[in-house]
C-alpha positions, 0 to 999 in steps of 0.5 A, a space after each residue: 900917547 898917540 893922537 889915535 889913543 887920545 881920541 879913543 880915550 876922549 870917546 870913552 869919556 864922552 860915552 861915560 858922560 852921556 851915560 851918566 847924563 842919560 841916567 841923571 835925566 831919567 825919572 823915577 815913578 811919579 808920586 802925587 802928594 797934593 791936588 790944588 784945588 781938591 775939588 771943583 764946581 760942576 760945569 766950571 773950568 779950573 786950573 788943577 795943579 798936581 804936586 809931587 815928584 817925577 811929574 814929567 812932561 807928557 804925563 797923562 791923567 787917569 781918572 773917571 772924573 767926567 771932565 776934559 783935561 788939557 795940559 798947561 805945561 811944567 813948572 820951571 826952576 826949582 819946581 821943575 818935575 814937582 808940579 804939573 798943571 791941567 786945565 780941567 773942564 768939569 761937565 755940567 751934569 757931572 754927579 756930585 761925588 769923589 773921583 780918583 786921579 792918578 798920573 801915568 808917565 813912561 816911568 810908571 803909575 802914580 798913587 791915587 788922590 781923590 778929587 771932589 765934584 761939588 754943586 757950589 762955587 769954590 774958593 781957597 783958604 787964604 792962609 793955605 795960599 803961597 806966601 800967606 802968613 801962617 796962622 792968619 785966620 786962627 781967631 774970630 778977629 782974623 776970620 776969612 769972610 766967605 759968601 754962601 753958598 760956598 765950598 772952601 778948600 783949606 788945610 790944618 797943621 797940628 794945633 791950627 784952627 781956621 775961622 770963617 766969617 759969614 752973614 746970615 738972615 734971621 731964620 736962615 737955615 744952612 748946612 755946614 759940613 766938612 769933607 775930609 776923611 771921606 775924600 782921603 784926608 787924614 784930618 778928623 774934623 770938628 766944626 763949631 759955629 759962633 754968633 757975633 759975640 763969640 757965643 757957641 751955637 753948635 758943634 759937631 764931631 763925627 756926624 751920622 753917615 759921615 764916618 769921622 767927618 762933621 756936619 751941622 744944620 744951623 738955623 740962625 736966630 737973627 741977622 748978622 755975622 757968624 763964625 765957623 771954626 774948623 780944626 782937627 778933633 785931636 789937633 794932630 799933625 797929618 801929612 794929608 791935612 786938607 779939608 773942604 768946608 761946605 756951607 749952603 742949603 742942600 738935601 742930606 740924609 743921615 743914612 740908608 737902608 738896606 746897606 746893600 743888595 744882590 747884584 741881579 736884584 731890585 730893591 727900594 733903598 730908603 734914605 732917612 734923617 738929615 733935613 729930609 722931610 721924610 724918608 725918601 725911596 730910590 731904586 738903584 740900577 744894580 744890573 749894570 754894576 761891574 761884576 768885580 765891584 763890591 759897591 755902587 753909589 747912591 745919591 741923595 734926591 733933592 737939592 744937590 750937594 751931598 756926597 753919595 752913600 756907598 751901597 754894597 753889592 753881593 752875588 748872594 740872595 738877599 732879604 729884609 729883616 721881617 718886622 715884629 718877629 721874636 726869632 726869624 728863620 733865615 735860609 742859609 747863604 742868604 744875606 739878611 739886611 736888618 738894623 737895631 732900631 732902638 737902644 737895647 734891641 737884640 735881633 735873633 735869627 735861627 737856622 737848622 744845622 746838623 751835628 758836625 757841620 761847619 758854619 760861618 756867620 758874618 756881620 757886615 757893618 763897619 767896613 761899609 762906612 754907612 752904619 754906626 753899629 758896634 756889632 756883637 754876634 752871639 750863637 746859642 743852641 735851641 735851649 739858650 745855651 751860649 756856644 760862641 760870641 764875637 765883637 764883645 770886647 769892650 773898647 779901652 776907655 783910656 783910648 776911646 777918645 782917640 778913635 771914632 765908632 768905625 775905627 778899630 771895630 772890625 766886622 765880627 764873624 764866627 766860624 764854628 762846628 755844630 756840637 753833638 746833639 745840636 740841630 738848630 742855632 740861634 744867632 743874636 745881633 746887638 750893639 755893644 754899647 746898647 745904642 740903636 736907631 735908624 742908622 744902626 744897620 747891618 748885613 748878616 749871612 750864615 753859610 754852611 762851609 768849611 773854615 775860610 779866609 779873606 784877602 786884602 791887598 796892602 799894595 794899591 798898585 805896582 810899577 815893575 822895572 825891567 831887570 828889577 823886582 817889586 813886592 806885592 803885600 797881601 793880608 790874609 784874614 783867617 776865618 777858622 782856617 789854620 791851613 797854609 794859603 798859597 797866593 798867585 796872580 792868575 793870567 799873569 803875562 808870560 814875560 813876567 814871573 811871580 815868586 813867593 806867595 806862601 802863607 804858613 798855616 797856624 801852629 797849635 790851632 788858631 787864636 784871635 791874636 794870630 787870625 791875620 797874617 801877611 804874604 808877599 809875592 814878588 814880580 820880576 820881568 823876563 828879558 825882553 819884556 815890553 813896557 805897558 799897563 796891566 790890570 792884575 789881581 791876586 788870588 789865594 788857595 787853601 786845601 782842606 783836610 778832605 782835599 777840597 780847595 777854596 779860592 778867594 780873590 784879594 780886594 784892593 784898597 784903591 788908595 792908602 792914606 796913613 793916619 798918625 796917632 795911636 790906634 789909628 788905621 789907614 784910610 782906604 777906598 775899596 769902593 773904587 773897585 780897583 784890584 792891582 793896577 800895574 805897569 812894566 817900566 824901563 829899568 832903574 839905575 840899580 837893582 838888588 839880586 839874589 845870587 844863592 838858590 831861591 828855593 831852599 829845603 832846610 832841615 829844622 835846627 839847621 841854617 842857610 846862607 842867603 847871598 845878595 848882590 847890588 847891581 849898579 847901572 849908574 856910575 858912582 851909585 853907592 849900594 845899600 848900607 844894609 839889606 833887610 830880610 822881611 816876611 819872616 814868620 813870628 813862630 819857630 824861633 826863626 832868626 836872621 843874622 847879618 845884613 850889613 854889606 861888605 866891601 864896596 856895598 856891592 854884595 853881602 850875606 844873611 843867615 837864616 837860623 832855625 831851631 829843632 823846634 821850628 815847625 815844618 812850614 813853607 814861607 818866603 823871605 824878601 830882601 830889601 835895601 835902601 839906596 839914594 838915586 838922584 837925591 831920592 831914597 828908593 827901596 830896592 826889592 829882590 825876588 822872593 826866596 822860598 824856604 821849606 822847613 822840613 824834618 831831618 827824616 821821616 819814618 814809614 812803617 811797612 804796615 799799620 798794625 803788627 800781630 803776635 800771640 802770648 809767648 810769640 814773636 813778631 817784627 815791626 819793619 819800616 823805612 827811614 827817609 833821610 834828608 840829604 843834609 841830615 846824616 846823624 844816626 837815628 834810634 827807633 824804639 816802640 813806646 806805649 807797649 802793653 804789659 809783658 810785651 817788649 821790642 828791641 830798639 834799632 839804630 839806623 844810619 843814613 847808609 841803611 834806610 831799613 828799620 827792624 824792631 824785634 818784638 816778643 810777648 810774654 805768656 802773661 800778655 793780655 790779648 787785645 788791640 793796642 795803640 802804640 807809638 814809634 819814637 825816634 831820637 837823634 842829635 844835630 850839631 848846633 851853631 856852637 857845634 855842640 850836639 842838640 837832641 833831635 826828634 820828630 813827632 811819634 808815628 802811631 800804629 796798632 799792635 794786636 795781641 792775639 788769643 791763645 799761645 804762640 806755636 813754638 
């Protein structure tokens, strides 16, 4: 080999090495797993340590926290890239409350974690600190001594329980509260207070107004030491297992009323219960609430310390429930703010309807987080006849210990059509468990409207890699609507492409078990797209039978915390007002691509191959061992075969198999596969493939009716429209013919679209107008190449037998 050749090979090796190093140094999108501490006293400076992955130098904090952030640098050694610290100076006038914190790096956005601003000095649970002995404060003997007032930042691991020791004076009154689920923890806390002899003085699980969080108001009988114990009520092991124990004297309320109001209006909001001397009224400033926001926050007046209450904001007229009325008349499309004030109470409202009108009645309570109502809606006519009900399914007693009052209790609604003869509807609201009290508030609205739906984002944010794809998952809650829904991203920049977004209609009518369905959009940058941050939104549209189009905007979760355990739903924070934050980021070391057509028109009973390719941009990277097909509807016997990759894991094929019973519909298949990049498991997503399942042919009669006289003849004519992939002959015949009328069937091939059925009526045919059907029959080759009978729904038309006899 010559010297020149050696230098060339060396340069190539150096280039390859530099390329490998550049990929090795590249980071994935940042992920936040923990904040330490989880909160701070207002007016104080703290060192905030963020723990996670890909926390690169130069990362910036995105937060509404009223504070100054100064970076303190990255950890070196084994924690490099996993910890990031900031000096945080919280403003003295920062309102007590929860604030989102996320990180942005050149590789994208992180998830959101919540940071709490409190009014008391803060300290950490000693057991949670580095190099601390496990379970070191699990007994009163080992309890950690704390001053008062104080907020302790701690954590729980499974069967862990934490004890704290404090001193109290005789008659001293202290509030003992745990912030956990409200601030994004998966812990469902329970607190207990003991005297110095270990006698339990009080305990609480799920305090009014706190969801599953706990609070006690304790007056200590004598001077001495007391113990506070904190543990998860189910002793479950959770990934997000932090809590904030708050002990001090501060004002708190059990609830608010009303639970919301119109954005442009003015209302006095009453805060009641707790340790307030009496109900306190405040007037929130609603005109400044962002037009996209569905909530604002209301703080408890008095000595600060309580987290604020979320307060719903709408764009509809609102009113308060009148007092001392048996049945209240309400105007349509007006939100009524009421409450079940005592056990066994039933509130009743009436409004006028017209037969055939479509109405929607909705009850808000669980989704607001400020009501204990387990609401039941029932509709009656003016004579007291029950027409429909919702929310009246009793909780499973075997599972009731696993869930709190606001879990698994979705807001009930009723979509109904006014029956013939009904001109007034009475709606009743009650608690399923026959409870009641000031904290059992609700928001009721009745609107005349066609069947409807609502959308919620499952995906809280996205990082869109150049030359790559991300998926956005959306839940559609159908409220009487059975027609398809089409998702889109309005105002999407020109250098991004959104694909998919088809949610099929319901087959055979809507049922309660199929009232919700997911849709998926994929976002892919075009060549030349520039990295940047975007604020996106998802909307859905549905076209009704009469041609009207309804359009709904998807609500974002803000953040998502998974809760382990049966019957547990994830925690989200829609009150943050976030929709779909997004960034366009540099390309990743690998991508998953679809090399077959991304729009497939497929005949029922046939199958289609989907071919994919693994795009490797880093030497030595191994492709996915399996590629999965997601978002396949659970109707129509759809199956996906294959998935294992072939060769060097660089390409593969899946096959979508339908049956002749698969209903016509449009849906999206989204491929994904898992790879390992720099020791991290990453899921690659391919652009959506849209499948339109269609009939093999359609039959179009030339007219809607045919006429003949007794003893006469006529011809039923039409056309068969064939799908290119369907080539089998089709037999067409007339069915449901009246007596003494017959029609000859016709066999049509794909080479001739014309259909002609000669018909004749015998002398005894009775004059009249008859509903007949044109039915078809054909065959289709199945996977085993055996012929399978194939047909399409009958086509109806009129056959008229005229008076008199036919002229010969």
